[in-house]
C-alpha positions as CSV (number, residue, x, y, z in Angstrom):
1,X,103.1,48.5,-13.4
2,X,102.7,44.8,-13.7
3,X,105.0,41.9,-12.7
4,X,105.6,39.5,-15.6
5,X,104.9,36.1,-13.6
6,X,101.0,38.7,-13.6
7,X,101.6,39.2,-17.2
8,X,102.6,35.5,-17.8
9,X,99.4,34.5,-16.2
10,X,97.2,37.0,-18.3
11,X,98.7,35.2,-21.4
12,X,98.2,32.1,-20.3
13,X,94.9,33.2,-18.9
14,X,94.2,34.3,-23.0
15,X,95.1,31.0,-24.4
16,X,93.5,29.4,-22.1
17,X,90.0,31.1,-22.4
18,X,89.8,33.5,-25.2
19,X,91.5,31.1,-27.6
20,X,90.7,27.9,-27.0
21,X,93.7,26.4,-26.2
22,X,94.2,23.3,-24.2
23,X,97.1,23.3,-20.9
24,X,99.1,21.4,-22.8
25,X,99.1,23.0,-25.8
26,X,99.8,26.1,-23.4
27,X,102.9,24.2,-22.1
28,X,104.2,23.5,-24.6
29,X,104.0,26.9,-26.4
30,X,105.0,28.9,-23.3
31,X,108.2,26.3,-22.5
32,X,106.1,25.6,-18.6
33,X,105.2,22.0,-18.0
34,X,101.6,21.0,-17.6
35,X,101.8,21.8,-13.8
36,X,102.8,25.3,-13.8
37,X,100.5,26.5,-15.9
38,X,97.3,25.0,-13.7
39,X,99.0,27.0,-11.1
40,X,98.5,29.6,-13.4
41,X,95.0,30.0,-14.5
42,X,94.3,28.9,-10.8
43,X,96.1,32.1,-9.7
44,X,94.0,33.8,-12.8
45,X,90.6,33.0,-10.7
46,X,92.4,34.0,-7.2
47,X,93.7,37.8,-8.3
48,X,90.3,38.5,-10.0
49,X,92.3,38.6,-13.2
50,X,89.6,35.6,-14.8
51,X,85.9,36.6,-13.5
52,X,82.8,34.1,-14.5
53,X,79.4,35.4,-14.6
54,X,76.6,33.0,-15.8
55,X,73.8,35.6,-16.9
56,X,70.6,33.6,-16.2
57,X,69.4,34.5,-12.4
58,X,66.8,31.9,-12.4
59,X,68.6,28.9,-12.7
60,X,72.1,29.6,-11.3
61,X,69.5,30.7,-7.8
62,X,67.8,26.5,-8.8
63,X,72.1,25.4,-9.2
64,X,72.7,26.9,-6.1
65,X,70.3,24.9,-4.4
66,X,70.5,22.0,-5.9
67,X,74.5,21.6,-4.6
68,X,72.6,23.0,-1.5
69,X,71.2,20.0,-0.7
70,X,73.6,17.4,-2.9
71,X,76.1,18.6,-0.4
72,X,73.6,18.3,2.7
73,X,72.4,14.5,1.6
74,X,74.9,13.2,0.3
75,X,73.5,12.5,-2.8
76,X,74.7,12.2,-6.4
77,X,72.4,14.8,-7.9
78,X,69.6,16.7,-7.6
79,X,66.8,18.0,-9.3
80,X,64.3,20.5,-9.0
81,X,61.6,21.3,-11.3
82,X,60.3,24.5,-11.6
83,X,56.7,24.8,-9.4
84,X,56.2,26.6,-6.9
85,X,52.2,26.2,-6.2
86,X,51.5,23.3,-4.0
87,X,49.1,21.5,-6.5
88,X,50.0,17.2,-6.8
89,X,49.3,17.6,-10.7
90,X,51.0,20.4,-12.0
91,X,54.5,19.5,-9.7
92,X,53.9,15.5,-10.3
93,X,53.6,16.7,-14.3
94,X,56.5,18.8,-13.2
95,X,58.6,16.2,-11.6
96,X,57.9,13.7,-14.3
97,X,59.3,15.9,-17.1
98,X,62.2,16.4,-15.3
99,X,63.2,13.2,-13.9
100,X,62.5,12.1,-18.2
101,X,65.4,14.3,-18.7
102,X,67.6,13.1,-15.7
103,X,67.0,9.3,-17.6
104,X,67.3,10.3,-20.7
105,X,70.9,11.4,-20.2
106,X,72.2,9.0,-17.9
107,X,70.5,5.4,-19.1
108,X,73.8,3.8,-21.1
109,X,74.0,0.4,-22.9
110,X,73.5,-2.5,-21.0
111,X,71.2,-0.9,-18.0
112,X,69.0,-3.0,-16.2
113,X,66.3,0.1,-15.1
114,X,64.3,-0.7,-12.4
115,X,61.1,1.0,-12.0
116,X,58.0,1.0,-8.9
117,X,54.8,1.9,-10.0
118,X,53.4,5.6,-8.6
119,X,51.5,8.3,-10.7
120,X,54.5,10.3,-10.4
121,X,57.5,7.6,-12.0
122,X,54.1,7.6,-15.7
123,X,54.7,11.1,-15.3
124,X,58.6,10.4,-16.0
125,X,57.7,7.6,-18.1
126,X,54.9,9.5,-20.3
127,X,58.0,12.3,-21.1
128,X,60.7,10.1,-21.8
129,X,61.7,10.6,-25.6
130,X,64.3,8.2,-27.9
131,X,67.0,7.4,-26.7
132,X,69.5,5.5,-28.3
133,X,70.9,2.2,-25.6
134,X,71.1,-0.9,-26.6
135,X,71.1,-4.0,-24.7
136,X,68.2,-2.3,-21.9
137,X,66.0,-4.2,-20.0
138,X,63.0,-3.1,-17.8
139,X,62.3,-4.5,-14.8
140,X,59.9,-4.1,-11.7
141,X,61.2,-3.3,-9.0
142,X,58.2,-4.6,-6.5
143,X,54.5,-6.5,-7.3
144,X,51.5,-4.9,-8.8
145,X,48.8,-2.8,-7.6
146,X,44.8,-3.1,-8.4
147,X,44.4,-0.4,-9.1
148,X,41.5,1.6,-11.1
149,X,44.2,3.3,-13.3
150,X,45.6,1.8,-15.4
151,X,48.3,4.1,-16.3
152,X,49.2,4.1,-12.5
153,X,50.1,0.1,-13.1
154,X,53.4,-1.0,-12.9
155,X,52.6,-3.3,-15.8
156,X,51.5,-0.6,-17.9
157,X,54.8,1.6,-16.9
158,X,57.3,-0.5,-17.5
159,X,55.8,-1.1,-21.5
160,X,55.4,3.3,-21.9
161,X,58.8,3.1,-21.1
162,X,60.3,-0.4,-22.8
163,X,58.7,1.2,-26.5
164,X,60.0,4.7,-26.0
165,X,63.7,3.0,-25.1
166,X,63.5,0.1,-27.0
167,X,64.4,-2.0,-24.3
168,X,63.2,-5.9,-23.3
169,X,60.4,-6.0,-20.4
170,X,60.8,-8.5,-17.5
171,X,57.8,-8.0,-15.2
172,X,56.2,-9.3,-11.7
173,X,52.7,-10.4,-12.0
174,X,52.1,-11.0,-8.6
175,X,50.9,-8.7,-6.2
176,X,52.5,-6.9,-4.3
177,X,51.3,-7.2,-0.9
178,X,49.5,-10.9,0.0
179,X,48.0,-12.1,2.6
180,X,50.7,-14.5,4.6
181,X,54.7,-15.1,4.7
182,X,53.7,-18.3,3.6
183,X,52.1,-17.5,0.5
184,X,55.1,-14.9,-0.2
185,X,57.1,-18.0,-0.3
186,X,55.1,-19.2,-2.2
187,X,55.1,-17.3,-5.4
188,X,58.3,-16.7,-4.5
189,X,58.8,-20.7,-5.3
190,X,57.7,-20.2,-8.6
191,X,60.6,-19.4,-11.4
192,X,59.1,-17.6,-14.0
193,X,59.1,-15.1,-10.4
194,X,62.5,-16.2,-9.1
195,X,63.5,-15.0,-12.8
196,X,61.6,-11.7,-13.3
197,X,63.3,-11.0,-9.4
198,X,66.5,-11.8,-9.6
199,X,66.7,-9.5,-13.0
200,X,65.1,-6.2,-10.4
201,X,67.7,-7.4,-7.8
202,X,70.6,-6.6,-10.3
203,X,68.9,-3.1,-11.5
204,X,71.8,-0.3,-12.2
205,X,69.2,2.6,-12.0
206,X,65.8,2.2,-9.4
207,X,62.9,5.4,-10.7
208,X,60.1,5.1,-7.7
209,X,57.9,7.4,-5.9
210,X,58.2,8.0,-1.8
211,X,54.6,7.6,-0.6
212,X,53.3,9.3,2.3
213,X,51.4,7.4,5.6
214,X,48.0,9.5,5.3
215,X,45.2,9.3,2.8
216,X,45.8,11.1,0.2
217,X,48.4,8.1,0.2
218,X,47.8,5.5,-3.1
219,X,48.3,2.4,-1.0
220,X,45.4,3.9,1.0
221,X,42.9,4.5,-2.2
222,X,43.7,1.2,-3.7
223,X,42.4,-0.7,-0.7
224,X,45.7,-1.5,0.0
225,X,46.2,0.0,3.8
226,X,43.1,-0.2,5.4
227,X,42.7,2.1,7.9
228,X,44.0,-0.8,10.4
229,X,46.4,-0.6,8.9
230,X,47.1,3.0,8.9
231,X,46.7,3.5,12.3
232,X,49.4,0.9,13.3
233,X,52.0,2.0,11.0
234,X,50.9,5.3,12.7
235,X,51.7,3.6,15.6
236,X,55.3,2.8,14.9
237,X,56.1,6.1,13.7
238,X,55.8,5.3,10.1
239,X,56.6,8.6,7.4
240,X,56.4,7.3,4.2
241,X,56.9,4.3,1.8
242,X,59.3,3.4,-0.9
243,X,58.4,0.1,-3.6
244,X,56.2,-1.2,-0.3
245,X,58.8,-1.1,2.6
246,X,57.2,1.4,5.3
247,X,59.8,3.7,6.6
248,X,61.0,5.6,10.4
249,X,61.9,9.2,10.3
250,X,65.8,7.3,10.3
251,X,64.6,5.6,6.8
252,X,64.4,2.1,8.8
253,X,62.0,0.0,8.5
254,X,59.3,-0.3,11.2
255,X,57.4,-2.9,10.1
256,X,58.9,-6.4,9.7
257,X,54.8,-8.2,10.0
258,X,54.2,-6.7,6.5
259,X,57.5,-6.7,5.3
260,X,57.0,-10.0,5.6
261,X,54.3,-10.7,3.0
262,X,55.8,-8.1,0.7
263,X,57.1,-9.0,-2.4
264,X,59.7,-6.3,-2.7
265,X,63.4,-5.9,-3.4
266,X,65.1,-5.5,-0.5
267,X,66.4,-2.2,0.7
268,X,70.0,-3.1,0.1
269,X,68.9,-4.1,-4.1
270,X,68.9,0.7,-3.7
271,X,72.5,0.2,-1.7
272,X,73.9,-1.3,-5.0
273,X,72.4,1.2,-7.9
274,X,74.0,3.4,-9.8
275,X,71.8,5.7,-9.5
276,X,68.6,4.8,-7.2
277,X,66.1,8.6,-8.5
278,X,62.9,8.5,-6.1
279,X,60.4,11.9,-7.1
280,X,58.4,13.6,-4.9
281,X,57.2,16.6,-4.0
282,X,54.5,18.7,-2.3
283,X,54.0,19.7,1.5
284,X,52.7,15.9,2.1
285,X,55.4,14.6,1.3
286,X,57.8,16.3,3.0
287,X,58.1,14.8,6.2
288,X,58.7,11.3,4.0
289,X,61.0,12.4,1.5
290,X,63.2,13.7,5.2
291,X,62.8,9.6,5.9
292,X,64.0,8.2,2.8
293,X,67.6,10.7,2.8
294,X,68.0,10.2,5.7
295,X,67.3,6.2,5.0
296,X,70.0,6.8,2.4
297,X,66.9,5.1,0.0
298,X,67.9,6.9,-2.3
299,X,71.2,9.1,-4.5
300,X,68.9,11.1,-6.3
301,X,66.4,13.2,-5.9
302,X,63.6,14.9,-8.7
303,X,61.0,17.4,-6.5
304,X,59.6,21.0,-6.7
305,X,61.0,23.9,-5.2
306,X,59.2,24.8,-2.3
307,X,60.0,21.5,-1.5
308,X,63.6,21.7,-1.6
309,X,63.7,24.8,-0.2
310,X,61.8,23.4,3.0
311,X,63.8,20.8,3.5
312,X,66.9,23.2,2.7
313,X,65.9,25.4,5.5
314,X,64.5,22.7,7.8
315,X,68.2,20.8,7.3
316,X,70.0,24.2,8.3
317,X,67.3,24.4,11.5
318,X,68.8,21.0,12.6
319,X,65.8,19.4,11.7
320,X,64.5,16.9,8.9
321,X,67.0,13.6,9.1
322,X,69.7,12.2,10.5
323,X,73.4,13.8,9.1
324,X,75.1,12.7,6.4
């Protein structure tokens, strides 16, 4: 026979879950403290009186994997785009779509949204929908690139985002990589560049891709990374880049010579962002993603399901970056 205190647990559970009363209302109705109501609800779950079932098996699997990624790598959020084919264009489009949805629900009044150019970031930009926010600024996190595909240029991407979100823009009308540190210092002395750079360093949200160190990378394809530089980066154990910063498997910048010629916000700026959102997927990006996670370049990762599974599997095997 059920004891009275167990019946009380059932009654409180019914009032809370079936009658939609909040805990304060239940406490007043039954003459209990709010803490007591909370304990009874917890006991209802522990005893199996209340059981939860989520009727979406596929989404449950993704949610579990996202939680595992968040815990393993200390992320604020992990978002898995449902793509189980290692096809680059398909992966970019899916990641862009899911990243756009995350940005839409995350941006708030007064945000400064920093963007680094990439084809995956462009996929995010073109999937964004109108979101009611005030006093929003879109800026570049790094200098521009002279790429043949105009749609992946930073100025085009920030313009597209600004139109959708009705935001102000701040561009960096200068190359990302210049010939010498002296030239970079001269560019940074320009008032307009300095003002835009200061805005970029105050970004509250960052959206950026993660590049790989191979001949398929955007930097190599555009000619900014010559075969010689590619070989030198490999010799220095570089595994990836973010906004023109090249890093090793620990996420540490590994080529100070290139760094001294690169127009981009420093790594420290990514650490001060409320949301630093990395968009990357595909087998060829796995090592670069692991390096970015190890170096804490991002606190949000949007990736595809195969890459997510690989990250989890390698992490559980003791591979893929430093412990959190």
